[in-house]
CHARMM internal coordinates of N, CA and C (Angstrom, degrees):
IC EDIT
DIST 1 N 1 CA 1.4534
DIST 1 CA 1 C 1.5294
ANGL 1 N 1 CA 1 C 107.57
DIST 1 C 2 N 1.2968
ANGL 1 CA 1 C 2 N 116.64
DIHE 1 N 1 CA 1 C 2 N 126.23
DIST 2 N 2 CA 1.4620
ANGL 1 C 2 N 2 CA 122.13
DIHE 1 CA 1 C 2 N 2 CA -178.01
DIST 2 CA 2 C 1.5239
ANGL 2 N 2 CA 2 C 109.77
DIHE 1 C 2 N 2 CA 2 C -102.02
DIST 2 C 3 N 1.3488
ANGL 2 CA 2 C 3 N 115.56
DIHE 2 N 2 CA 2 C 3 N 141.58
DIST 3 N 3 CA 1.4606
ANGL 2 C 3 N 3 CA 120.87
DIHE 2 CA 2 C 3 N 3 CA 176.80
DIST 3 CA 3 C 1.5204
ANGL 3 N 3 CA 3 C 109.56
DIHE 2 C 3 N 3 CA 3 C -97.73
DIST 3 C 4 N 1.2761
ANGL 3 CA 3 C 4 N 115.64
DIHE 3 N 3 CA 3 C 4 N 137.56
DIST 4 N 4 CA 1.4546
ANGL 3 C 4 N 4 CA 120.69
DIHE 3 CA 3 C 4 N 4 CA 177.27
DIST 4 CA 4 C 1.5212
ANGL 4 N 4 CA 4 C 108.21
DIHE 3 C 4 N 4 CA 4 C -91.65
DIST 4 C 5 N 1.3220
ANGL 4 CA 4 C 5 N 117.52
DIHE 4 N 4 CA 4 C 5 N 108.18
DIST 5 N 5 CA 1.4606
ANGL 4 C 5 N 5 CA 121.36
DIHE 4 CA 4 C 5 N 5 CA -178.75
DIST 5 CA 5 C 1.5233
ANGL 5 N 5 CA 5 C 111.78
DIHE 4 C 5 N 5 CA 5 C -113.62
DIST 5 C 6 N 1.3203
ANGL 5 CA 5 C 6 N 115.86
DIHE 5 N 5 CA 5 C 6 N 16.67
DIST 6 N 6 CA 1.4634
ANGL 5 C 6 N 6 CA 119.21
DIHE 5 CA 5 C 6 N 6 CA -178.97
DIST 6 CA 6 C 1.5307
ANGL 6 N 6 CA 6 C 112.31
DIHE 5 C 6 N 6 CA 6 C -72.77
DIST 6 C 7 N 1.2943
ANGL 6 CA 6 C 7 N 117.73
DIHE 6 N 6 CA 6 C 7 N -23.66
DIST 7 N 7 CA 1.4575
ANGL 6 C 7 N 7 CA 121.16
DIHE 6 CA 6 C 7 N 7 CA 179.94
DIST 7 CA 7 C 1.5341
ANGL 7 N 7 CA 7 C 109.03
DIHE 6 C 7 N 7 CA 7 C -86.97
DIST 7 C 8 N 1.2988
ANGL 7 CA 7 C 8 N 116.52
DIHE 7 N 7 CA 7 C 8 N 121.90
DIST 8 N 8 CA 1.4708
ANGL 7 C 8 N 8 CA 121.06
DIHE 7 CA 7 C 8 N 8 CA -179.09
DIST 8 CA 8 C 1.5152
ANGL 8 N 8 CA 8 C 112.14
DIHE 7 C 8 N 8 CA 8 C -112.02
DIST 8 C 9 N 1.3151
ANGL 8 CA 8 C 9 N 116.84
DIHE 8 N 8 CA 8 C 9 N 17.63
DIST 9 N 9 CA 1.4630
ANGL 8 C 9 N 9 CA 119.34
DIHE 8 CA 8 C 9 N 9 CA -177.29
DIST 9 CA 9 C 1.5253
ANGL 9 N 9 CA 9 C 111.58
DIHE 8 C 9 N 9 CA 9 C -63.37
DIST 9 C 10 N 1.3199
ANGL 9 CA 9 C 10 N 118.58
DIHE 9 N 9 CA 9 C 10 N -36.48
DIST 10 N 10 CA 1.4618
ANGL 9 C 10 N 10 CA 121.41
DIHE 9 CA 9 C 10 N 10 CA 178.42
DIST 10 CA 10 C 1.5155
ANGL 10 N 10 CA 10 C 111.75
DIHE 9 C 10 N 10 CA 10 C -66.27
DIST 10 C 11 N 1.3266
ANGL 10 CA 10 C 11 N 115.91
DIHE 10 N 10 CA 10 C 11 N -42.29
DIST 11 N 11 CA 1.4641
ANGL 10 C 11 N 11 CA 120.48
DIHE 10 CA 10 C 11 N 11 CA 178.73
DIST 11 CA 11 C 1.5290
ANGL 11 N 11 CA 11 C 109.86
DIHE 10 C 11 N 11 CA 11 C -66.80
DIST 11 C 12 N 1.3240
ANGL 11 CA 11 C 12 N 116.66
DIHE 11 N 11 CA 11 C 12 N -42.35
DIST 12 N 12 CA 1.4627
ANGL 11 C 12 N 12 CA 120.56
DIHE 11 CA 11 C 12 N 12 CA 178.51
DIST 12 CA 12 C 1.5279
ANGL 12 N 12 CA 12 C 111.20
DIHE 11 C 12 N 12 CA 12 C -62.26
DIST 12 C 13 N 1.3195
ANGL 12 CA 12 C 13 N 116.75
DIHE 12 N 12 CA 12 C 13 N -40.94
DIST 13 N 13 CA 1.4603
ANGL 12 C 13 N 13 CA 120.45
DIHE 12 CA 12 C 13 N 13 CA 178.90
DIST 13 CA 13 C 1.5278
ANGL 13 N 13 CA 13 C 110.54
DIHE 12 C 13 N 13 CA 13 C -64.43
DIST 13 C 14 N 1.3269
ANGL 13 CA 13 C 14 N 117.30
DIHE 13 N 13 CA 13 C 14 N -40.66
DIST 14 N 14 CA 1.4658
ANGL 13 C 14 N 14 CA 120.70
DIHE 13 CA 13 C 14 N 14 CA 179.54
DIST 14 CA 14 C 1.5297
ANGL 14 N 14 CA 14 C 110.56
DIHE 13 C 14 N 14 CA 14 C -65.96
DIST 14 C 15 N 1.3296
ANGL 14 CA 14 C 15 N 116.39
DIHE 14 N 14 CA 14 C 15 N -42.41
DIST 15 N 15 CA 1.4732
ANGL 14 C 15 N 15 CA 119.26
DIHE 14 CA 14 C 15 N 15 CA 179.02
DIST 15 CA 15 C 1.5179
ANGL 15 N 15 CA 15 C 111.63
DIHE 14 C 15 N 15 CA 15 C -65.62
DIST 15 C 16 N 1.3131
ANGL 15 CA 15 C 16 N 116.70
DIHE 15 N 15 CA 15 C 16 N -38.98
DIST 16 N 16 CA 1.4609
ANGL 15 C 16 N 16 CA 120.56
DIHE 15 CA 15 C 16 N 16 CA 177.96
DIST 16 CA 16 C 1.5297
ANGL 16 N 16 CA 16 C 110.31
DIHE 15 C 16 N 16 CA 16 C -63.18
DIST 16 C 17 N 1.3264
ANGL 16 CA 16 C 17 N 117.06
DIHE 16 N 16 CA 16 C 17 N -41.09
DIST 17 N 17 CA 1.4621
ANGL 16 C 17 N 17 CA 120.91
DIHE 16 CA 16 C 17 N 17 CA 179.26
DIST 17 CA 17 C 1.5270
ANGL 17 N 17 CA 17 C 110.87
DIHE 16 C 17 N 17 CA 17 C -63.97
DIST 17 C 18 N 1.3282
ANGL 17 CA 17 C 18 N 116.71
DIHE 17 N 17 CA 17 C 18 N -42.70
DIST 18 N 18 CA 1.4660
ANGL 17 C 18 N 18 CA 120.49
DIHE 17 CA 17 C 18 N 18 CA 179.56
DIST 18 CA 18 C 1.5307
ANGL 18 N 18 CA 18 C 110.15
DIHE 17 C 18 N 18 CA 18 C -65.10
DIST 18 C 19 N 1.3206
ANGL 18 CA 18 C 19 N 116.94
DIHE 18 N 18 CA 18 C 19 N -43.15
DIST 19 N 19 CA 1.4606
ANGL 18 C 19 N 19 CA 120.36
DIHE 18 CA 18 C 19 N 19 CA 179.34
DIST 19 CA 19 C 1.5217
ANGL 19 N 19 CA 19 C 110.70
DIHE 18 C 19 N 19 CA 19 C -64.37
DIST 19 C 20 N 1.3262
ANGL 19 CA 19 C 20 N 116.25
DIHE 19 N 19 CA 19 C 20 N -37.61
DIST 20 N 20 CA 1.4545
ANGL 19 C 20 N 20 CA 120.53
DIHE 19 CA 19 C 20 N 20 CA 178.40
DIST 20 CA 20 C 1.5285
ANGL 20 N 20 CA 20 C 110.64
DIHE 19 C 20 N 20 CA 20 C -62.93
DIST 20 C 21 N 1.3190
ANGL 20 CA 20 C 21 N 116.64
DIHE 20 N 20 CA 20 C 21 N -42.83
DIST 21 N 21 CA 1.4662
ANGL 20 C 21 N 21 CA 120.75
DIHE 20 CA 20 C 21 N 21 CA 178.69
DIST 21 CA 21 C 1.5264
ANGL 21 N 21 CA 21 C 110.09
DIHE 20 C 21 N 21 CA 21 C -64.54
DIST 21 C 22 N 1.3292
ANGL 21 CA 21 C 22 N 117.15
DIHE 21 N 21 CA 21 C 22 N -42.39
DIST 22 N 22 CA 1.4587
ANGL 21 C 22 N 22 CA 120.55
DIHE 21 CA 21 C 22 N 22 CA 179.44
DIST 22 CA 22 C 1.5287
ANGL 22 N 22 CA 22 C 110.93
DIHE 21 C 22 N 22 CA 22 C -64.61
DIST 22 C 23 N 1.3346
ANGL 22 CA 22 C 23 N 117.01
DIHE 22 N 22 CA 22 C 23 N -39.85
DIST 23 N 23 CA 1.4639
ANGL 22 C 23 N 23 CA 120.48
DIHE 22 CA 22 C 23 N 23 CA 177.84
DIST 23 CA 23 C 1.5211
ANGL 23 N 23 CA 23 C 110.93
DIHE 22 C 23 N 23 CA 23 C -63.19
DIST 23 C 24 N 1.3253
ANGL 23 CA 23 C 24 N 116.62
DIHE 23 N 23 CA 23 C 24 N -42.36
DIST 24 N 24 CA 1.4686
ANGL 23 C 24 N 24 CA 120.38
DIHE 23 CA 23 C 24 N 24 CA 178.93
DIST 24 CA 24 C 1.5208
ANGL 24 N 24 CA 24 C 110.72
DIHE 23 C 24 N 24 CA 24 C -65.34
DIST 24 C 25 N 1.3304
ANGL 24 CA 24 C 25 N 116.81
DIHE 24 N 24 CA 24 C 25 N -41.27
DIST 25 N 25 CA 1.4584
ANGL 24 C 25 N 25 CA 120.76
DIHE 24 CA 24 C 25 N 25 CA 178.90
DIST 25 CA 25 C 1.5281
ANGL 25 N 25 CA 25 C 110.36
DIHE 24 C 25 N 25 CA 25 C -62.33
DIST 25 C 26 N 1.3329
ANGL 25 CA 25 C 26 N 116.50
DIHE 25 N 25 CA 25 C 26 N -44.25
DIST 26 N 26 CA 1.4650
ANGL 25 C 26 N 26 CA 120.28
DIHE 25 CA 25 C 26 N 26 CA 179.26
DIST 26 CA 26 C 1.5285
ANGL 26 N 26 CA 26 C 110.33
DIHE 25 C 26 N 26 CA 26 C -63.67
DIST 26 C 27 N 1.3116
ANGL 26 CA 26 C 27 N 116.92
DIHE 26 N 26 CA 26 C 27 N -40.11
DIST 27 N 27 CA 1.4654
ANGL 26 C 27 N 27 CA 120.59
DIHE 26 CA 26 C 27 N 27 CA 178.10
DIST 27 CA 27 C 1.5213
ANGL 27 N 27 CA 27 C 111.90
DIHE 26 C 27 N 27 CA 27 C -63.08
DIST 27 C 28 N 1.3239
ANGL 27 CA 27 C 28 N 116.43
DIHE 27 N 27 CA 27 C 28 N -41.39
DIST 28 N 28 CA 1.4654
ANGL 27 C 28 N 28 CA 120.07
DIHE 27 CA 27 C 28 N 28 CA 178.41
DIST 28 CA 28 C 1.5271
ANGL 28 N 28 CA 28 C 111.36
DIHE 27 C 28 N 28 CA 28 C -66.59
DIST 28 C 29 N 1.3327
ANGL 28 CA 28 C 29 N 117.14
DIHE 28 N 28 CA 28 C 29 N -39.16
DIST 29 N 29 CA 1.4554
ANGL 28 C 29 N 29 CA 120.40
DIHE 28 CA 28 C 29 N 29 CA 177.99
DIST 29 CA 29 C 1.5230
ANGL 29 N 29 CA 29 C 110.64
DIHE 28 C 29 N 29 CA 29 C -63.99
DIST 29 C 30 N 1.3219
ANGL 29 CA 29 C 30 N 117.23
DIHE 29 N 29 CA 29 C 30 N -41.23
DIST 30 N 30 CA 1.4631
ANGL 29 C 30 N 30 CA 120.81
DIHE 29 CA 29 C 30 N 30 CA 178.32
DIST 30 CA 30 C 1.5202
ANGL 30 N 30 CA 30 C 110.51
DIHE 29 C 30 N 30 CA 30 C -63.60
DIST 30 C 31 N 1.3311
ANGL 30 CA 30 C 31 N 116.42
DIHE 30 N 30 CA 30 C 31 N -43.47
DIST 31 N 31 CA 1.4676
ANGL 30 C 31 N 31 CA 120.21
DIHE 30 CA 30 C 31 N 31 CA 179.56
DIST 31 CA 31 C 1.5285
ANGL 31 N 31 CA 31 C 110.68
DIHE 30 C 31 N 31 CA 31 C -62.87
DIST 31 C 32 N 1.3182
ANGL 31 CA 31 C 32 N 117.49
DIHE 31 N 31 CA 31 C 32 N -40.49
DIST 32 N 32 CA 1.4609
ANGL 31 C 32 N 32 CA 121.26
DIHE 31 CA 31 C 32 N 32 CA 179.13
DIST 32 CA 32 C 1.5351
ANGL 32 N 32 CA 32 C 110.90
DIHE 31 C 32 N 32 CA 32 C -65.98
DIST 32 C 33 N 1.3175
ANGL 32 CA 32 C 33 N 116.54
DIHE 32 N 32 CA 32 C 33 N -42.97
DIST 33 N 33 CA 1.4627
ANGL 32 C 33 N 33 CA 119.88
DIHE 32 CA 32 C 33 N 33 CA 178.07
DIST 33 CA 33 C 1.5208
ANGL 33 N 33 CA 33 C 111.49
DIHE 32 C 33 N 33 CA 33 C -64.26
DIST 33 C 34 N 1.3302
ANGL 33 CA 33 C 34 N 116.51
DIHE 33 N 33 CA 33 C 34 N -40.19
DIST 34 N 34 CA 1.4729
ANGL 33 C 34 N 34 CA 120.26
DIHE 33 CA 33 C 34 N 34 CA 179.00
DIST 34 CA 34 C 1.5286
ANGL 34 N 34 CA 34 C 110.40
DIHE 33 C 34 N 34 CA 34 C -63.80
DIST 34 C 35 N 1.3313
ANGL 34 CA 34 C 35 N 116.63
DIHE 34 N 34 CA 34 C 35 N -42.23
DIST 35 N 35 CA 1.4703
ANGL 34 C 35 N 35 CA 120.52
DIHE 34 CA 34 C 35 N 35 CA 179.55
DIST 35 CA 35 C 1.5331
ANGL 35 N 35 CA 35 C 110.21
DIHE 34 C 35 N 35 CA 35 C -64.91
DIST 35 C 36 N 1.3269
ANGL 35 CA 35 C 36 N 116.45
DIHE 35 N 35 CA 35 C 36 N -40.54
DIST 36 N 36 CA 1.4552
ANGL 35 C 36 N 36 CA 120.84
DIHE 35 CA 35 C 36 N 36 CA 178.37
DIST 36 CA 36 C 1.5248
ANGL 36 N 36 CA 36 C 111.03
DIHE 35 C 36 N 36 CA 36 C -63.56
DIST 36 C 37 N 1.3308
ANGL 36 CA 36 C 37 N 116.59
DIHE 36 N 36 CA 36 C 37 N -43.51
DIST 37 N 37 CA 1.4589
ANGL 36 C 37 N 37 CA 120.52
DIHE 36 CA 36 C 37 N 37 CA 178.98
DIST 37 CA 37 C 1.5259
ANGL 37 N 37 CA 37 C 111.18
DIHE 36 C 37 N 37 CA 37 C -64.24
DIST 37 C 38 N 1.3268
ANGL 37 CA 37 C 38 N 117.05
DIHE 37 N 37 CA 37 C 38 N -43.23
DIST 38 N 38 CA 1.4667
ANGL 37 C 38 N 38 CA 120.35
DIHE 37 CA 37 C 38 N 38 CA 177.75
DIST 38 CA 38 C 1.5167
ANGL 38 N 38 CA 38 C 111.02
DIHE 37 C 38 N 38 CA 38 C -60.10
DIST 38 C 39 N 1.3256
ANGL 38 CA 38 C 39 N 117.01
DIHE 38 N 38 CA 38 C 39 N -40.64
DIST 39 N 39 CA 1.4531
ANGL 38 C 39 N 39 CA 121.53
DIHE 38 CA 38 C 39 N 39 CA 179.28
DIST 39 CA 39 C 1.5285
ANGL 39 N 39 CA 39 C 110.92
DIHE 38 C 39 N 39 CA 39 C -64.04
DIST 39 C 40 N 1.3241
ANGL 39 CA 39 C 40 N 116.64
DIHE 39 N 39 CA 39 C 40 N -43.40
DIST 40 N 40 CA 1.4618
ANGL 39 C 40 N 40 CA 120.33
DIHE 39 CA 39 C 40 N 40 CA 179.46
DIST 40 CA 40 C 1.5267
ANGL 40 N 40 CA 40 C 111.27
DIHE 39 C 40 N 40 CA 40 C -66.70
DIST 40 C 41 N 1.3268
ANGL 40 CA 40 C 41 N 117.00
DIHE 40 N 40 CA 40 C 41 N -37.41
DIST 41 N 41 CA 1.4610
ANGL 40 C 41 N 41 CA 119.90
DIHE 40 CA 40 C 41 N 41 CA 177.40
DIST 41 CA 41 C 1.5213
ANGL 41 N 41 CA 41 C 110.70
DIHE 40 C 41 N 41 CA 41 C -65.27
DIST 41 C 42 N 1.3203
ANGL 41 CA 41 C 42 N 117.42
DIHE 41 N 41 CA 41 C 42 N -39.06
DIST 42 N 42 CA 1.4647
ANGL 41 C 42 N 42 CA 121.16
DIHE 41 CA 41 C 42 N 42 CA 177.98
DIST 42 CA 42 C 1.5212
ANGL 42 N 42 CA 42 C 110.58
DIHE 41 C 42 N 42 CA 42 C -65.62
DIST 42 C 43 N 1.3315
ANGL 42 CA 42 C 43 N 117.43
DIHE 42 N 42 CA 42 C 43 N -41.10
DIST 43 N 43 CA 1.4613
ANGL 42 C 43 N 43 CA 120.81
DIHE 42 CA 42 C 43 N 43 CA 177.58
DIST 43 CA 43 C 1.5242
ANGL 43 N 43 CA 43 C 110.70
DIHE 42 C 43 N 43 CA 43 C -63.09
DIST 43 C 44 N 1.3190
ANGL 43 CA 43 C 44 N 117.41
DIHE 43 N 43 CA 43 C 44 N -40.41
DIST 44 N 44 CA 1.4662
ANGL 43 C 44 N 44 CA 121.01
DIHE 43 CA 43 C 44 N 44 CA 178.52
DIST 44 CA 44 C 1.5227
ANGL 44 N 44 CA 44 C 110.40
DIHE 43 C 44 N 44 CA 44 C -65.06
DIST 44 C 45 N 1.3179
ANGL 44 CA 44 C 45 N 117.62
DIHE 44 N 44 CA 44 C 45 N -40.80
DIST 45 N 45 CA 1.4633
ANGL 44 C 45 N 45 CA 120.98
DIHE 44 CA 44 C 45 N 45 CA 178.14
DIST 45 CA 45 C 1.5241
ANGL 45 N 45 CA 45 C 110.73
DIHE 44 C 45 N 45 CA 45 C -63.94
DIST 45 C 46 N 1.3280
ANGL 45 CA 45 C 46 N 117.06
DIHE 45 N 45 CA 45 C 46 N -41.05
DIST 46 N 46 CA 1.4652
ANGL 45 C 46 N 46 CA 120.76
DIHE 45 CA 45 C 46 N 46 CA 178.19
DIST 46 CA 46 C 1.5306
ANGL 46 N 46 CA 46 C 110.89
DIHE 45 C 46 N 46 CA 46 C -63.34
DIST 46 C 47 N 1.3205
ANGL 46 CA 46 C 47 N 117.33
DIHE 46 N 46 CA 46 C 47 N -41.41
DIST 47 N 47 CA 1.4616
ANGL 46 C 47 N 47 CA 120.73
DIHE 46 CA 46 C 47 N 47 CA 177.95
DIST 47 CA 47 C 1.5244
ANGL 47 N 47 CA 47 C 111.27
DIHE 46 C 47 N 47 CA 47 C -64.87
DIST 47 C 48 N 1.3172
ANGL 47 CA 47 C 48 N 117.34
DIHE 47 N 47 CA 47 C 48 N -39.03
DIST 48 N 48 CA 1.4630
ANGL 47 C 48 N 48 CA 120.38
DIHE 47 CA 47 C 48 N 48 CA 178.34
DIST 48 CA 48 C 1.5287
ANGL 48 N 48 CA 48 C 110.90
DIHE 47 C 48 N 48 CA 48 C -64.78
DIST 48 C 49 N 1.3384
ANGL 48 CA 48 C 49 N 117.53
DIHE 48 N 48 CA 48 C 49 N -36.39
DIST 49 N 49 CA 1.4637
ANGL 48 C 49 N 49 CA 120.77
DIHE 48 CA 48 C 49 N 49 CA 176.85
DIST 49 CA 49 C 1.5222
ANGL 49 N 49 CA 49 C 110.57
DIHE 48 C 49 N 49 CA 49 C -63.20
DIST 49 C 50 N 1.3361
ANGL 49 CA 49 C 50 N 116.82
DIHE 49 N 49 CA 49 C 50 N -39.96
DIST 50 N 50 CA 1.4608
ANGL 49 C 50 N 50 CA 120.49
DIHE 49 CA 49 C 50 N 50 CA -179.82
DIST 50 CA 50 C 1.5258
ANGL 50 N 50 CA 50 C 111.12
DIHE 49 C 50 N 50 CA 50 C -65.07
DIST 50 C 51 N 1.3204
ANGL 50 CA 50 C 51 N 116.64
DIHE 50 N 50 CA 50 C 51 N -32.50
DIST 51 N 51 CA 1.4568
ANGL 50 C 51 N 51 CA 120.37
DIHE 50 CA 50 C 51 N 51 CA -176.62
DIST 51 CA 51 C 1.5237
ANGL 51 N 51 CA 51 C 113.60
DIHE 50 C 51 N 51 CA 51 C -86.64
DIST 51 C 52 N 1.3161
ANGL 51 CA 51 C 52 N 119.04
DIHE 51 N 51 CA 51 C 52 N -10.72
DIST 52 N 52 CA 1.4642
ANGL 51 C 52 N 52 CA 121.71
DIHE 51 CA 51 C 52 N 52 CA -175.33
DIST 52 CA 52 C 1.5284
ANGL 52 N 52 CA 52 C 112.46
DIHE 51 C 52 N 52 CA 52 C -59.55
DIST 52 C 53 N 1.3078
ANGL 52 CA 52 C 53 N 118.26
DIHE 52 N 52 CA 52 C 53 N -47.71
DIST 53 N 53 CA 1.4508
ANGL 52 C 53 N 53 CA 121.17
DIHE 52 CA 52 C 53 N 53 CA -173.76
DIST 53 CA 53 C 1.5245
ANGL 53 N 53 CA 53 C 113.62
DIHE 52 C 53 N 53 CA 53 C -83.58
DIST 53 C 54 N 1.2868
ANGL 53 CA 53 C 54 N 119.25
DIHE 53 N 53 CA 53 C 54 N -9.08
DIST 54 N 54 CA 1.4564
ANGL 53 C 54 N 54 CA 121.85
DIHE 53 CA 53 C 54 N 54 CA -175.63
DIST 54 CA 54 C 1.5253
ANGL 54 N 54 CA 54 C 110.67
DIHE 53 C 54 N 54 CA 54 C -75.51
DIST 54 C 55 N 1.3230
ANGL 54 CA 54 C 55 N 115.49
DIHE 54 N 54 CA 54 C 55 N 139.55
DIST 55 N 55 CA 1.4544
ANGL 54 C 55 N 55 CA 120.98
DIHE 54 CA 54 C 55 N 55 CA 174.92
DIST 55 CA 55 C 1.5093
ANGL 55 N 55 CA 55 C 114.91
DIHE 54 C 55 N 55 CA 55 C 87.06
DIST 55 C 56 N 1.3084
ANGL 55 CA 55 C 56 N 117.80
DIHE 55 N 55 CA 55 C 56 N 0.81
DIST 56 N 56 CA 1.4682
ANGL 55 C 56 N 56 CA 119.89
DIHE 55 CA 55 C 56 N 56 CA 178.75
DIST 56 CA 56 C 1.5168
ANGL 56 N 56 CA 56 C 109.04
DIHE 55 C 56 N 56 CA 56 C -92.19
DIST 56 C 57 N 1.3119
ANGL 56 CA 56 C 57 N 115.81
DIHE 56 N 56 CA 56 C 57 N 142.58
DIST 57 N 57 CA 1.4594
ANGL 56 C 57 N 57 CA 120.84
DIHE 56 CA 56 C 57 N 57 CA -179.78
DIST 57 CA 57 C 1.5314
ANGL 57 N 57 CA 57 C 109.10
DIHE 56 C 57 N 57 CA 57 C -104.00
DIST 57 C 58 N 1.3147
ANGL 57 CA 57 C 58 N 113.68
DIHE 57 N 57 CA 57 C 58 N 138.83
DIST 58 N 58 CA 1.4716
ANGL 57 C 58 N 58 CA 119.59
DIHE 57 CA 57 C 58 N 58 CA 177.59
DIST 58 CA 58 C 1.5179
ANGL 58 N 58 CA 58 C 107.01
DIHE 57 C 58 N 58 CA 58 C -113.79
DIST 58 C 59 N 1.3224
ANGL 58 CA 58 C 59 N 116.15
DIHE 58 N 58 CA 58 C 59 N 123.76
DIST 59 N 59 CA 1.4678
ANGL 58 C 59 N 59 CA 121.98
DIHE 58 CA 58 C 59 N 59 CA 179.89
DIST 59 CA 59 C 1.5215
ANGL 59 N 59 CA 59 C 108.48
DIHE 58 C 59 N 59 CA 59 C -93.02
DIST 59 C 60 N 1.3414
ANGL 59 CA 59 C 60 N 115.98
DIHE 59 N 59 CA 59 C 60 N 113.44
DIST 60 N 60 CA 1.4654
ANGL 59 C 60 N 60 CA 120.18
DIHE 59 CA 59 C 60 N 60 CA -176.62
DIST 60 CA 60 C 1.5298
ANGL 60 N 60 CA 60 C 111.49
DIHE 59 C 60 N 60 CA 60 C -107.05
DIST 60 C 61 N 1.3197
ANGL 60 CA 60 C 61 N 118.62
DIHE 60 N 60 CA 60 C 61 N 17.02
DIST 61 N 61 CA 1.4775
ANGL 60 C 61 N 61 CA 119.49
DIHE 60 CA 60 C 61 N 61 CA -179.39
DIST 61 CA 61 C 1.5280
ANGL 61 N 61 CA 61 C 110.69
DIHE 60 C 61 N 61 CA 61 C -70.03
DIST 61 C 62 N 1.3391
ANGL 61 CA 61 C 62 N 113.97
DIHE 61 N 61 CA 61 C 62 N 145.79
DIST 62 N 62 CA 1.4596
ANGL 61 C 62 N 62 CA 120.20
DIHE 61 CA 61 C 62 N 62 CA 179.36
DIST 62 CA 62 C 1.4975
ANGL 62 N 62 CA 62 C 110.05
DIHE 61 C 62 N 62 CA 62 C -113.08
END
COOR INIT
IC SEED 1 N 1 CA 1 C
IC BUILD
């Protein structure tokens, strides 16, 4: 009994599905990294705002 293995549509479909999952995973990782970076940038900006007024002298002499 001979097997017909000339048709690769099943293998192609499986590879496409795996690649699709990998692409989605990579996209989610990028989105998570971008969100993390945005959060860290916002925290740095908030810290810089806190430090802006420090160390300045106000002369109140009349």
